[in-house]
MARBAMAR-573829 format. One line per 10 residues: their letters; for each residue x, y, z of C-alpha. Coordinates in Angstrom, 3 decimals, always signed. Layout:
# MARBAMAR-573829
A> X:Y:Z ~ ...
# end
This chain:
# MARBAMAR-573829
MSDPLFDGRG> -75.197:-33.423:-82.676 ~ -73.038:-32.241:-85.566 ~ -69.840:-30.301:-85.207 ~ -69.318:-27.754:-87.938 ~ -65.616:-28.057:-87.537 ~ -65.590:-31.750:-88.300 ~ -68.575:-32.136:-90.599 ~ -66.796:-30.970:-93.660 ~ -64.695:-33.264:-95.712 ~ -61.015:-32.818:-95.925
HDRELDALED> -58.453:-33.511:-98.571 ~ -57.055:-36.560:-96.767 ~ -59.105:-39.500:-98.063 ~ -57.602:-42.055:-95.584 ~ -58.525:-39.871:-92.633 ~ -62.013:-39.353:-94.000 ~ -62.390:-43.148:-94.346 ~ -61.180:-43.671:-90.695 ~ -63.670:-41.152:-89.416 ~ -66.530:-42.863:-91.350
SLSEFKFDQP> -65.647:-46.191:-89.845 ~ -65.381:-44.933:-86.311 ~ -68.667:-43.085:-86.581 ~ -70.535:-46.344:-86.433 ~ -69.409:-47.144:-82.793 ~ -71.506:-45.947:-79.868 ~ -70.907:-45.956:-76.021 ~ -73.680:-48.056:-74.532 ~ -72.797:-47.428:-70.849 ~ -73.833:-44.506:-68.642
PPALPSRRSE> -71.166:-41.940:-68.173 ~ -69.220:-42.316:-64.910 ~ -69.994:-39.851:-62.120 ~ -67.285:-37.393:-61.552 ~ -66.868:-35.934:-58.002 ~ -67.362:-32.298:-57.605 ~ -64.276:-30.193:-57.208 ~ -65.235:-29.002:-53.701 ~ -65.859:-32.468:-52.272 ~ -62.577:-33.758:-53.738
SRAVRRDAPV> -60.643:-30.955:-52.133 ~ -62.281:-31.669:-48.742 ~ -61.371:-35.370:-49.029 ~ -57.828:-34.691:-49.809 ~ -57.478:-32.298:-46.937 ~ -59.109:-34.722:-44.549 ~ -56.801:-37.643:-45.493 ~ -53.574:-35.725:-45.743 ~ -51.392:-35.097:-42.631 ~ -51.544:-31.554:-41.325
DPMPYAPRAS> -48.379:-29.555:-41.411 ~ -48.436:-26.877:-38.673 ~ -45.864:-24.761:-40.479 ~ -46.370:-25.528:-44.204 ~ -44.112:-22.783:-45.375 ~ -41.312:-23.129:-42.826 ~ -38.135:-24.873:-43.917 ~ -37.699:-28.355:-42.434 ~ -34.730:-28.653:-40.037 ~ -32.506:-31.608:-39.792
AGAFSLRGKA> -32.508:-33.879:-36.781 ~ -29.211:-32.386:-35.423 ~ -30.483:-28.795:-35.778 ~ -33.747:-29.702:-34.020 ~ -31.820:-31.244:-31.111 ~ -29.585:-28.158:-30.630 ~ -32.526:-25.867:-30.838 ~ -34.185:-27.810:-28.096 ~ -31.196:-27.413:-25.638 ~ -30.662:-23.744:-26.285
PLVVALSLGL> -33.318:-22.465:-23.789 ~ -31.798:-24.729:-21.101 ~ -28.270:-23.318:-21.744 ~ -29.534:-19.717:-21.650 ~ -31.450:-20.409:-18.436 ~ -28.354:-21.942:-16.729 ~ -26.269:-18.930:-17.842 ~ -28.688:-16.434:-16.512 ~ -28.980:-18.395:-13.296 ~ -25.201:-18.427:-12.864
LAGVVAWSAV> -24.960:-14.728:-13.587 ~ -27.687:-13.999:-11.034 ~ -25.878:-16.119:-8.464 ~ -22.608:-14.175:-8.987 ~ -24.411:-10.846:-8.716 ~ -26.163:-11.948:-5.566 ~ -22.904:-13.208:-4.029 ~ -21.114:-9.939:-4.867 ~ -23.877:-7.977:-3.276 ~ -23.793:-10.099:-0.080
KKREADVRKG> -20.008:-9.695:+0.212 ~ -20.199:-5.998:-0.298 ~ -22.886:-5.666:+2.361 ~ -20.805:-7.787:+4.670 ~ -17.731:-5.567:+4.023 ~ -19.908:-2.410:+4.724 ~ -21.121:-3.899:+7.940 ~ -17.628:-4.850:+9.119 ~ -16.050:-1.517:+8.041 ~ -14.615:+0.153:+11.068
WNLVPVVVAA> -14.902:-2.958:+13.260 ~ -11.494:-4.407:+12.388 ~ -9.574:-4.926:+15.591 ~ -6.352:-3.029:+16.228 ~ -4.059:-3.308:+19.299 ~ -3.832:-0.389:+21.804 ~ -2.162:+0.064:+25.133 ~ -4.426:-0.392:+28.120 ~ -3.878:-0.202:+31.906 ~ -3.123:-3.668:+33.342
VDLSEGTVVT> -3.970:-2.499:+36.899 ~ -5.855:+0.349:+38.405 ~ -3.803:+3.549:+38.372 ~ -4.368:+6.373:+40.773 ~ -3.619:+10.011:+40.065 ~ +0.103:+10.760:+40.154 ~ +1.255:+7.109:+39.621 ~ +4.541:+6.748:+37.755 ~ +3.772:+4.220:+35.008 ~ +6.018:+1.181:+34.608
MEMVSQRSIP> +6.014:-1.458:+31.861 ~ +4.395:-3.967:+34.276 ~ +1.449:-1.617:+34.718 ~ +0.406:-1.631:+30.999 ~ -0.906:-4.284:+28.708 ~ -2.266:-4.639:+25.180 ~ -5.792:-5.194:+23.975 ~ -7.521:-5.033:+20.625 ~ -10.492:-2.723:+19.994 ~ -12.445:-1.755:+16.825
EQFVTSSVVK> -10.447:+0.617:+14.700 ~ -13.292:+3.206:+14.525 ~ -12.641:+3.903:+18.230 ~ -8.947:+4.335:+17.835 ~ -7.829:+7.923:+17.277 ~ -4.449:+9.639:+17.355 ~ -4.930:+10.406:+21.095 ~ -4.770:+6.625:+21.965 ~ -1.422:+5.202:+22.867 ~ -0.310:+2.484:+20.333
PDSASYIVNQ> +1.939:-0.453:+21.312 ~ +4.871:+0.883:+19.252 ~ +4.796:+4.129:+21.332 ~ +4.453:+2.506:+24.772 ~ +8.014:+3.435:+25.644 ~ +7.076:+7.133:+25.750 ~ +4.662:+6.617:+28.699 ~ +7.024:+4.558:+30.797 ~ +8.258:+6.499:+33.868 ~ +5.598:+9.192:+33.299
KVLVPVQAGD> +2.877:+10.316:+35.727 ~ -0.725:+9.931:+34.987 ~ -2.831:+13.000:+35.636 ~ -6.112:+11.236:+36.258 ~ -7.167:+7.892:+37.750 ~ -7.286:+5.020:+35.243 ~ -9.073:+1.723:+35.706 ~ -7.648:-1.595:+34.635 ~ -8.527:-2.351:+31.025 ~ -9.022:+1.356:+30.065
PLLWSQFETT> -7.183:+2.413:+26.903 ~ -4.416:+4.972:+27.750 ~ -4.584:+8.318:+26.220 ~ -1.729:+10.787:+25.616 ~ -3.622:+13.454:+27.417 ~ -3.576:+11.510:+30.626 ~ +0.113:+11.857:+31.137 ~ +2.182:+14.738:+32.478 ~ +4.648:+14.719:+29.537 ~ +3.132:+17.440:+27.442
RAAERLSTKV> +4.706:+20.290:+25.548 ~ +3.666:+22.791:+28.119 ~ +4.879:+20.733:+31.177 ~ +8.248:+19.749:+29.693 ~ +11.363:+21.602:+30.909 ~ +14.808:+21.027:+29.381 ~ +16.474:+22.085:+32.603 ~ +15.397:+18.821:+34.139 ~ +17.570:+17.018:+31.663 ~ +20.748:+18.932:+32.475
MKKARAITLE> +23.066:+17.219:+34.948 ~ +24.612:+19.085:+37.852 ~ +27.910:+20.769:+37.035 ~ +27.045:+20.600:+33.290 ~ +25.485:+23.076:+30.866 ~ +23.084:+22.960:+27.915 ~ +23.978:+24.943:+24.797 ~ +22.013:+25.246:+21.522 ~ +23.938:+25.354:+18.220 ~ +22.423:+26.244:+14.910
TKGSASVGGW> +22.697:+23.388:+12.392 ~ +21.391:+22.658:+8.928 ~ +20.384:+19.238:+7.684 ~ +23.791:+18.386:+6.371 ~ +25.459:+19.659:+9.571 ~ +23.433:+17.241:+11.658 ~ +23.934:+14.085:+9.628 ~ +21.062:+14.866:+7.325 ~ +18.619:+15.284:+10.226 ~ +19.370:+11.842:+11.572
VRPNDHVDLI> +20.655:+13.140:+14.958 ~ +18.151:+12.372:+17.718 ~ +17.904:+13.255:+21.423 ~ +20.191:+11.033:+23.529 ~ +22.567:+10.413:+20.592 ~ +26.247:+10.849:+21.085 ~ +28.167:+13.056:+18.606 ~ +31.548:+14.639:+17.942 ~ +31.829:+18.325:+17.141 ~ +33.913:+19.328:+14.054
GTFKDPATGE> +34.736:+23.010:+13.703 ~ +35.666:+24.533:+10.330 ~ +37.159:+28.053:+10.321 ~ +40.018:+30.130:+9.061 ~ +43.282:+29.789:+11.069 ~ +44.217:+33.422:+12.045 ~ +47.968:+32.500:+12.000 ~ +48.210:+31.019:+8.554 ~ +44.968:+32.385:+7.030 ~ +44.044:+28.923:+5.669
QVAVTLMQNV> +40.873:+26.924:+6.232 ~ +41.094:+24.336:+9.050 ~ +38.844:+21.539:+10.149 ~ +39.441:+20.301:+13.696 ~ +37.725:+17.955:+16.112 ~ +36.652:+20.243:+18.939 ~ +34.880:+17.837:+21.273 ~ +34.200:+14.079:+21.356 ~ +31.322:+11.970:+22.698 ~ +28.903:+14.855:+23.380
VVLATGKISG> +25.304:+13.948:+24.459 ~ +22.432:+15.431:+22.458 ~ +19.733:+16.769:+24.845 ~ +17.212:+17.940:+22.207 ~ +16.705:+18.507:+18.574 ~ +14.584:+21.625:+18.121 ~ +11.787:+21.311:+20.699 ~ +11.951:+17.577:+21.016 ~ +13.848:+16.056:+23.901 ~ +14.456:+12.431:+24.815
TTNVNLVPDS> +11.267:+12.289:+26.910 ~ +9.055:+14.416:+24.623 ~ +5.748:+12.850:+23.675 ~ +6.335:+12.943:+19.973 ~ +2.682:+12.177:+19.260 ~ +1.717:+15.593:+20.631 ~ +4.167:+17.383:+18.286 ~ +2.834:+18.250:+14.802 ~ +4.709:+16.722:+11.902 ~ +5.704:+20.212:+10.712
QRDYNNVSLL> +7.512:+20.788:+14.010 ~ +9.432:+17.611:+14.131 ~ +12.095:+18.980:+11.746 ~ +14.721:+21.082:+13.355 ~ +17.493:+23.541:+12.537 ~ +19.258:+23.507:+15.949 ~ +20.367:+21.078:+18.543 ~ +20.944:+21.337:+22.310 ~ +24.095:+19.661:+23.659 ~ +25.185:+18.769:+27.189
LLPEEVEMAV> +28.615:+20.304:+27.842 ~ +30.927:+21.413:+30.605 ~ +31.053:+25.167:+31.194 ~ +34.566:+25.359:+29.597 ~ +33.368:+23.429:+26.585 ~ +30.538:+25.856:+26.103 ~ +33.094:+28.687:+25.747 ~ +34.908:+26.784:+23.047 ~ +31.755:+25.897:+21.180 ~ +30.511:+29.489:+21.190
LAQELGSITL> +33.781:+30.902:+19.935 ~ +34.083:+28.210:+17.229 ~ +30.585:+28.941:+15.949 ~ +31.555:+32.687:+15.831 ~ +34.687:+31.954:+13.851 ~ +33.232:+29.450:+11.459 ~ +30.683:+26.617:+11.450 ~ +30.195:+23.416:+13.508 ~ +29.282:+20.041:+12.027 ~ +28.090:+17.091:+14.149
SLRNEDDLDV> +29.502:+13.632:+13.552 ~ +27.212:+10.880:+14.790 ~ +28.597:+7.978:+16.912 ~ +27.350:+4.486:+17.645 ~ +25.400:+4.530:+20.937 ~ +27.830:+2.008:+22.416 ~ +30.974:+3.780:+21.170 ~ +32.100:+5.909:+24.140 ~ +35.878:+5.926:+23.526 ~ +37.746:+9.159:+22.777
LEERGRATIN> +40.922:+9.741:+20.839 ~ +43.943:+10.953:+22.721 ~ +44.934:+13.308:+19.904 ~ +42.156:+15.171:+18.202 ~ +42.148:+15.361:+14.440 ~ +43.128:+18.359:+12.462 ~ +42.983:+18.842:+8.693 ~ +44.120:+21.704:+6.411 ~ +44.140:+22.289:+2.727 ~ +47.681:+20.875:+2.620
TLLSGERTKV> +46.370:+17.701:+4.298 ~ +43.917:+17.238:+1.447 ~ +46.320:+18.086:-1.370 ~ +49.393:+16.298:-0.101 ~ +47.637:+13.134:+0.919 ~ +50.138:+12.725:+3.747 ~ +47.529:+10.964:+5.921 ~ +45.666:+9.078:+3.246 ~ +47.497:+5.763:+3.329 ~ +47.679:+5.651:+7.161
LQSKRFNTIQ> +44.025:+6.468:+7.578 ~ +42.976:+4.049:+4.826 ~ +44.835:+1.199:+6.538 ~ +43.207:+2.169:+9.852 ~ +39.761:+2.318:+8.358 ~ +40.281:-0.988:+6.613 ~ +41.013:-2.664:+10.006 ~ +38.453:-0.826:+12.057 ~ +35.163:-0.183:+10.191 ~ +32.757:-3.030:+9.903
VIKGSSASDV> +31.699:-4.408:+6.547 ~ +27.959:-4.774:+6.257 ~ +26.700:-7.716:+4.111 ~ +23.016:-8.036:+3.700 ~ +21.367:-7.686:+7.141 ~ +24.442:-8.651:+9.220 ~ +27.721:-6.890:+9.997 ~ +31.179:-8.362:+10.672 ~ +34.429:-6.744:+11.683 ~ +37.159:-6.681:+9.040
RSTAPSE> +40.219:-8.360:+10.631 ~ +42.536:-8.555:+7.708 ~ +45.422:-6.067:+7.298 ~ +45.663:-3.582:+4.503 ~ +47.458:-4.718:+1.333 ~ +51.165:-4.106:+1.365 ~ +52.616:-1.421:-0.921
# end
């Protein structure tokens, strides 16, 4: 079979001669059998290893190891979180169940009390009950002193919590006249907070009465100690045996005090209050001494300082010095001039 592209002669004689010499050779073997393209493709696919993710990037050994542990770490974290949530829920449920069941101490009858029995400290005891059953009407241990020497109005069995309403000492039953000794008198004086030691004066306290008024003879202001060691019967409507728990907080403040005086002292107190004002000076409950000469101060006393050095020395040797939670008497003398 001739090829029109190579049948013609060219201009290169050497090339033409080479073609003429090679044209004499012939291939005397049958042509090799070539596999079809489809069968070759199948053979290659059958022999080659199968890659499940042929297009995915191959990870290194370290990355593959970390990726294998990640689900375990996540599972452990979720398990721990679930445990914490469950523990919190259990504790909250436990607190809700216990709420109101915390035990608090109250005063109870140690023995059976019949109606009209005067209660003594040996007749009462202390027991703890759930706080949800403890109201303001129940007597607490810190208020037990208020029911001592008081009569119960109803029978009470041993172990029963004591209630304020079971006692005779109520606002309606209380009478101040029962606190006044024979041959003595009770008188009420108007006082403000500053005139009653900032409201710290309480029933059964001992006080001195200081009167401040204008001296009719000289026309100057005078402060004088009118009376010493006077017993306070009541502050407002509260006496020494009043059941304070039955008195509303708004009524515990007071603007007057009731004092126990002799009839002649009542006359002096009334007149002093008409002429000026009276201030209470609070005493220590164990200090019952009185001065032989009562104090008297005028404007001249303040300006001249005639008593300042003497009183300073006296105070230095008398008044206790409080350091921390303890007190000690000062025994040293005042410094010399």
